[in-house]
C-alpha positions as a Markdown table, in Angstrom:
| # | Residue | x | y | z |
|---|---|---|---|---|
| 1 | Met | 12.4 | 21.1 | -6.9 |
| 2 | Leu | 15.4 | 19.3 | -4.3 |
| 3 | Asn | 15.9 | 22.7 | -3.3 |
| 4 | Glu | 12.4 | 23.5 | -2.1 |
| 5 | Ile | 12.3 | 20.3 | -0.3 |
| 6 | Val | 15.4 | 21.1 | 1.4 |
| 7 | Ala | 14.2 | 24.4 | 2.7 |
| 8 | Lys | 11.1 | 23.0 | 3.5 |
| 9 | Ala | 11.9 | 19.9 | 5.1 |
| 10 | Asp | 10.2 | 20.1 | 8.2 |
| 11 | Leu | 7.0 | 19.9 | 5.7 |
| 12 | Phe | 8.0 | 17.4 | 3.7 |
| 13 | Phe | 8.5 | 15.4 | 6.6 |
| 14 | Ile | 5.0 | 15.6 | 7.9 |
| 15 | Ile | 3.9 | 14.5 | 4.3 |
| 16 | Ala | 6.2 | 11.8 | 4.4 |
| 17 | Val | 5.1 | 10.6 | 8.0 |
| 18 | Arg | 1.4 | 10.0 | 6.7 |
| 19 | Ile | 2.2 | 8.4 | 3.5 |
| 20 | Leu | 4.4 | 5.6 | 5.2 |
| 21 | Ala | 2.1 | 4.7 | 7.8 |
| 22 | Met | -0.5 | 4.3 | 5.0 |
| 23 | Val | 2.1 | 2.1 | 3.2 |
| 24 | Glu | 2.9 | 0.1 | 6.3 |
| 25 | Thr | -0.8 | -0.8 | 6.8 |
| 26 | Ala | -2.6 | -0.5 | 3.0 |
| 27 | Pro | -3.3 | -4.0 | 1.7 |
| 28 | Leu | -0.6 | -6.0 | -0.6 |
| 29 | Leu | 2.0 | -2.8 | 0.6 |
| 30 | Ser | 2.2 | -3.6 | 4.4 |
| 31 | Gly | 3.7 | -7.2 | 4.1 |
| 32 | Asp | 7.0 | -8.3 | 5.1 |
| 33 | Gly | 7.6 | -9.7 | 2.1 |
| 34 | Ile | 8.4 | -6.1 | 0.3 |
| 35 | Pro | 11.6 | -4.8 | 1.7 |
| 36 | Gln | 11.6 | -1.5 | 4.0 |
| 37 | Val | 13.7 | 0.3 | 1.9 |
| 38 | Ala | 11.5 | 0.1 | -0.6 |
| 39 | Lys | 8.2 | 1.1 | 1.3 |
| 40 | Val | 10.4 | 4.2 | 2.6 |
| 41 | Gly | 11.5 | 5.2 | -1.2 |
| 42 | Leu | 8.2 | 4.7 | -2.3 |
| 43 | Ala | 6.8 | 7.1 | 0.7 |
| 44 | Gly | 9.4 | 9.7 | 0.0 |
| 45 | Phe | 8.5 | 9.3 | -3.8 |
| 46 | Ala | 4.5 | 10.0 | -3.4 |
| 47 | Ala | 5.7 | 12.7 | -0.8 |
| 48 | Ala | 7.7 | 14.0 | -3.1 |
| 49 | Ala | 5.0 | 14.2 | -6.2 |
| 50 | Val | 2.8 | 15.8 | -3.5 |
| 51 | Phe | 4.7 | 18.6 | -2.2 |
| 52 | Pro | 4.0 | 21.1 | -4.4 |
| 53 | Trp | 0.2 | 20.9 | -3.7 |
| 54 | Val | 0.3 | 20.5 | -0.4 |
| 55 | Arg | 2.6 | 23.6 | 0.2 |
| 56 | Asp | 0.3 | 25.7 | -1.9 |
| 57 | Ala | -2.3 | 24.8 | -0.4 |
| 58 | Gly | -0.7 | 26.4 | 2.7 |
| 59 | Tyr | -0.2 | 23.1 | 4.8 |
| 60 | Pro | 0.4 | 24.4 | 8.6 |
| 61 | Val | 3.6 | 23.5 | 10.3 |
| 62 | Pro | 4.1 | 24.1 | 14.4 |
| 63 | Thr | 7.0 | 26.1 | 14.8 |
| 64 | Glu | 7.4 | 24.6 | 18.2 |
| 65 | Ala | 9.1 | 21.5 | 19.0 |
| 66 | Ala | 5.9 | 20.0 | 21.1 |
| 67 | Gly | 3.7 | 20.9 | 18.2 |
| 68 | Tyr | 5.6 | 19.4 | 15.4 |
| 69 | Leu | 6.0 | 16.2 | 17.3 |
| 70 | Gly | 1.8 | 15.8 | 18.0 |
| 71 | Ala | 1.7 | 16.7 | 14.2 |
| 72 | Ile | 3.9 | 13.7 | 13.3 |
| 73 | Val | 1.9 | 11.6 | 15.8 |
| 74 | Gly | -1.4 | 12.9 | 13.9 |
| 75 | Glu | -0.2 | 12.7 | 10.3 |
| 76 | Ala | 1.1 | 8.8 | 11.3 |
| 77 | Met | -2.6 | 8.2 | 12.9 |
| 78 | Ile | -4.0 | 9.5 | 9.7 |
| 79 | Gly | -2.1 | 7.2 | 7.7 |
| 80 | Ile | -2.7 | 4.4 | 9.8 |
| 81 | Ile | -6.0 | 4.9 | 10.0 |
| 82 | Ile | -6.6 | 4.6 | 6.1 |
| 83 | Gly | -4.4 | 1.7 | 5.4 |
| 84 | Phe | -6.3 | -0.1 | 8.3 |
| 85 | Phe | -10.0 | 0.3 | 6.9 |
| 86 | Leu | -8.7 | -1.0 | 3.3 |
| 87 | Thr | -6.9 | -3.8 | 5.0 |
| 88 | Met | -10.1 | -5.0 | 7.0 |
| 89 | Val | -11.8 | -4.9 | 3.1 |
| 90 | Phe | -9.8 | -7.1 | 1.7 |
| 91 | Ser | -9.3 | -9.3 | 4.4 |
| 92 | Ala | -12.6 | -10.2 | 3.9 |
| 93 | Phe | -12.6 | -12.4 | 0.9 |
| 94 | Thr | -9.5 | -14.5 | 2.8 |
| 95 | Thr | -11.6 | -14.7 | 5.9 |
| 96 | Ala | -14.4 | -16.0 | 3.4 |
| 97 | Gly | -12.0 | -18.8 | 2.4 |
| 98 | Gln | -11.3 | -19.9 | 6.0 |
| 99 | Phe | -15.3 | -19.6 | 6.8 |
| 100 | Phe | -15.7 | -23.0 | 4.5 |
| 101 | Ser | -12.4 | -24.3 | 4.3 |
| 102 | Leu | -12.9 | -26.8 | 7.7 |
| 103 | Gln | -16.3 | -27.9 | 6.3 |
| 104 | Met | -14.9 | -28.6 | 2.6 |
| 105 | Gly | -12.1 | -30.8 | 4.4 |
| 106 | Phe | -8.9 | -28.6 | 4.3 |
| 107 | Gly | -9.2 | -27.1 | 7.8 |
| 108 | Ala | -6.0 | -29.0 | 8.8 |
| 109 | Ser | -3.6 | -27.8 | 5.5 |
| 110 | Glu | -2.3 | -24.5 | 6.1 |
| 111 | Thr | -0.1 | -22.9 | 3.7 |
| 112 | Tyr | 2.7 | -20.0 | 4.5 |
| 113 | Asp | 1.9 | -16.4 | 3.4 |
| 114 | Pro | 5.1 | -14.8 | 2.3 |
| 115 | Leu | 3.1 | -11.2 | 2.4 |
| 116 | Ala | 1.4 | -11.6 | 5.9 |
| 117 | Gln | 3.7 | -13.4 | 7.3 |
| 118 | Leu | 1.7 | -16.3 | 8.9 |
| 119 | Glu | 0.0 | -19.4 | 8.3 |
| 120 | Ile | -3.0 | -19.3 | 7.1 |
| 121 | Pro | -6.1 | -22.3 | 5.2 |
| 122 | Leu | -5.1 | -23.3 | 2.0 |
| 123 | Val | -8.8 | -22.0 | 0.6 |
| 124 | Gly | -8.0 | -19.3 | 2.7 |
| 125 | Gln | -4.7 | -18.8 | 0.2 |
| 126 | Phe | -6.5 | -19.0 | -2.8 |
| 127 | Met | -9.3 | -16.5 | -1.8 |
| 128 | Asn | -6.7 | -14.3 | -1.1 |
| 129 | Leu | -4.3 | -14.2 | -4.0 |
| 130 | Ile | -8.0 | -13.7 | -6.3 |
| 131 | Ala | -8.6 | -10.7 | -3.8 |
| 132 | Met | -5.5 | -10.1 | -4.9 |
| 133 | Phe | -5.4 | -9.5 | -8.8 |
| 134 | Val | -9.4 | -8.1 | -8.1 |
| 135 | Phe | -7.6 | -5.6 | -6.1 |
| 136 | Val | -5.3 | -4.6 | -8.6 |
| 137 | Ser | -7.7 | -5.0 | -11.9 |
| 138 | Thr | -10.1 | -2.6 | -10.1 |
| 139 | Ser | -7.2 | 0.1 | -9.7 |
| 140 | Gly | -6.6 | -0.4 | -6.5 |
| 141 | Phe | -3.3 | 1.1 | -5.8 |
| 142 | Gln | -4.5 | 4.3 | -8.0 |
| 143 | Arg | -7.2 | 5.2 | -5.9 |
| 144 | Leu | -5.0 | 4.6 | -2.9 |
| 145 | Phe | -2.3 | 7.3 | -3.6 |
| 146 | Leu | -5.2 | 9.6 | -5.2 |
| 147 | Leu | -6.9 | 9.5 | -2.0 |
| 148 | Gly | -4.9 | 8.7 | 0.7 |
| 149 | Val | -2.4 | 11.3 | -0.3 |
| 150 | Arg | -3.6 | 13.8 | -1.9 |
| 151 | Gly | -7.7 | 13.6 | -0.8 |
| 152 | Ser | -6.3 | 13.1 | 2.3 |
| 153 | Phe | -4.2 | 16.3 | 3.1 |
| 154 | Gln | -7.2 | 18.3 | 1.1 |
| 155 | Ala | -9.8 | 16.8 | 3.8 |
| 156 | Ile | -8.0 | 16.6 | 7.1 |
| 157 | Arg | -5.2 | 17.6 | 9.0 |
| 158 | Ala | -3.9 | 16.3 | 12.4 |
| 159 | Ala | -5.0 | 18.7 | 14.6 |
| 160 | Asp | -8.5 | 17.3 | 13.2 |
| 161 | Leu | -8.2 | 14.3 | 15.3 |
| 162 | Leu | -8.5 | 15.8 | 18.4 |
| 163 | Ser | -12.1 | 17.3 | 17.7 |
| 164 | Arg | -13.4 | 14.6 | 15.7 |
| 165 | Arg | -12.0 | 11.3 | 18.1 |
| 166 | Ala | -15.3 | 10.0 | 18.5 |
| 167 | Asp | -16.1 | 9.8 | 15.0 |
| 168 | Phe | -12.9 | 7.8 | 14.1 |
| 169 | Leu | -13.7 | 5.1 | 17.2 |
| 170 | Gly | -16.7 | 4.6 | 15.8 |
| 171 | Tyr | -15.6 | 4.4 | 12.1 |
| 172 | Val | -12.6 | 1.5 | 13.4 |
| 173 | Ala | -15.3 | -0.4 | 15.4 |
| 174 | Gly | -17.8 | 0.0 | 12.5 |
| 175 | Ser | -14.9 | -1.6 | 10.0 |
| 176 | Leu | -14.4 | -4.4 | 12.4 |
| 177 | Gly | -18.0 | -5.8 | 12.2 |
| 178 | Ser | -18.0 | -5.1 | 8.9 |
| 179 | Leu | -15.2 | -7.3 | 8.0 |
| 180 | Phe | -17.2 | -10.7 | 10.0 |
| 181 | Gln | -20.3 | -9.5 | 8.2 |
| 182 | Asn | -18.9 | -9.1 | 4.5 |
| 183 | Ser | -17.2 | -12.2 | 4.9 |
| 184 | Leu | -20.5 | -14.2 | 6.0 |
| 185 | Ile | -22.2 | -12.8 | 2.9 |
| 186 | Leu | -19.2 | -13.7 | 0.8 |
| 187 | Ala | -18.9 | -17.2 | 2.3 |
| 188 | Phe | -22.4 | -18.2 | 3.3 |
| 189 | Pro | -23.8 | -19.6 | 0.0 |
| 190 | Ile | -20.7 | -22.5 | -0.5 |
| 191 | Phe | -21.0 | -22.8 | 3.2 |
| 192 | Gly | -24.2 | -23.3 | 3.7 |
| 193 | Thr | -24.5 | -25.5 | 0.9 |
| 194 | Leu | -21.2 | -27.8 | 2.6 |
| 195 | Ile | -23.6 | -27.9 | 6.0 |
| 196 | Leu | -26.7 | -29.4 | 3.7 |
| 197 | Val | -24.2 | -31.8 | 2.0 |
| 198 | Ser | -23.0 | -33.2 | 5.7 |
| 199 | Val | -26.1 | -33.3 | 7.3 |
| 200 | Thr | -27.6 | -35.5 | 3.9 |
| 201 | Thr | -24.3 | -37.3 | 4.1 |
| 202 | Gly | -25.0 | -38.2 | 7.9 |
| 203 | Leu | -28.3 | -39.2 | 7.6 |
| 204 | Leu | -28.1 | -41.0 | 4.6 |
| 205 | Ser | -25.3 | -43.0 | 6.5 |
| 206 | Arg | -28.0 | -43.4 | 9.4 |
| 207 | Ala | -30.3 | -45.0 | 7.0 |
| 208 | Ala | -28.2 | -47.2 | 5.5 |
| 209 | Pro | -25.0 | -48.3 | 8.0 |
| 210 | Gln | -23.3 | -50.9 | 5.4 |
| 211 | Ile | -22.7 | -48.2 | 2.6 |
| 212 | Asn | -20.8 | -46.0 | 5.1 |
| 213 | Leu | -20.9 | -42.5 | 3.6 |
| 214 | Leu | -18.8 | -40.8 | 6.1 |
| 215 | Thr | -16.1 | -41.7 | 5.0 |
| 216 | Glu | -16.8 | -40.8 | 1.4 |
| 217 | Gly | -18.1 | -37.7 | 2.8 |
| 218 | Phe | -15.2 | -35.5 | 2.3 |
| 219 | Pro | -14.3 | -35.9 | -1.4 |
| 220 | Ile | -17.8 | -35.2 | -1.4 |
| 221 | Ser | -17.5 | -32.2 | 0.3 |
| 222 | Ile | -14.4 | -31.5 | -1.9 |
| 223 | Leu | -16.0 | -32.0 | -4.8 |
| 224 | Val | -19.1 | -30.0 | -4.3 |
| 225 | Ala | -17.1 | -27.2 | -3.0 |
| 226 | Phe | -15.0 | -26.3 | -5.8 |
| 227 | Phe | -18.0 | -26.8 | -8.1 |
| 228 | Leu | -19.9 | -24.0 | -6.3 |
| 229 | Met | -16.6 | -21.8 | -5.8 |
| 230 | Ala | -16.2 | -21.9 | -9.9 |
| 231 | Thr | -19.8 | -21.6 | -10.6 |
| 232 | Ala | -19.9 | -18.2 | -7.6 |
| 233 | Met | -16.3 | -17.1 | -8.3 |
| 234 | Pro | -17.8 | -14.4 | -10.9 |
| 235 | Phe | -20.4 | -13.1 | -8.4 |
| 236 | Met | -17.6 | -12.9 | -5.6 |
| 237 | Ile | -15.3 | -11.3 | -7.7 |
| 238 | Glu | -18.0 | -8.7 | -8.2 |
| 239 | Ala | -18.9 | -8.5 | -5.0 |
| 240 | Phe | -15.7 | -8.0 | -3.4 |
| 241 | Ser | -15.2 | -5.4 | -6.5 |
| 242 | Gly | -18.1 | -3.1 | -5.1 |
| 243 | Leu | -16.7 | -4.0 | -1.3 |
| 244 | Ile | -13.2 | -2.0 | -2.5 |
| 245 | Asp | -15.4 | 0.7 | -3.9 |
| 246 | Gly | -17.9 | 0.9 | -0.9 |
| 247 | Gly | -14.3 | 1.0 | 0.9 |
| 248 | Phe | -13.0 | 3.8 | -0.9 |
| 249 | Thr | -16.3 | 6.1 | -0.8 |
| 250 | Thr | -16.5 | 5.3 | 3.2 |
| 251 | Ile | -13.2 | 6.7 | 3.5 |
| 252 | Ala | -13.6 | 9.3 | 1.4 |
| 253 | Ser | -17.0 | 10.3 | 3.5 |
| 254 | Ile | -14.6 | 9.9 | 7.1 |
| 255 | Leu | -11.9 | 12.3 | 6.0 |
| 256 | Ser | -14.5 | 14.9 | 4.7 |
| 257 | Gly | -16.7 | 14.4 | 8.5 |
| 258 | Arg | -19.4 | 13.5 | 6.3 |
| 259 | Gly | -20.1 | 10.1 | 8.3 |
| 260 | Ser | -18.8 | 7.9 | 10.2 |
């Protein structure tokens, strides 16, 4: 096996570039908390595992230096596109928590996310952890490597990016719009209820100023928000599982040219 990889080092490098680009942008794997050596090692192991199949399939390797460099850039773009869309799907859960974090009184409280290397609101971090568990429990990594590695080499080549660039541009723009759409769908039950709680508290405070309900509004909002989160969490997890399944289905259709 090692001798075959050395003999076909140009093909192996093309495979590894696509996989490494996908790992660098895929959810959970792309965080700075994971050592770069581990990412490169994972990409090399996956490339070695899929190498015999890609070699037997007759994957074309340019012989000229300029063509080979263009193929490397194209393979990297394919990997980035696959990981980017899955990250957009994964971020919908975190963004949903950020939407109603301010309404429930946790807008100023932020925690450090070691994977993303940035600070996000406390509720967003909680939803991020839930999304991580859902992604792992729904075999997200298995499907990521089955579809993103072997499936992508079967469906698309680097040269196809030029002929289908309009499809991919619409695909990237649509994924950004889907991020906010899915986030609002996940957050709206809690977000809308908290708005009603704030309006009700304000009306009662105007009707009975001596009660001073505005000072009690924050603990009321927090209690209501946590109650709603505990009640709606099974439905939100089911919805997020559906988003993950839909994300992999969309990637498969985009790579095979059946949709945009």
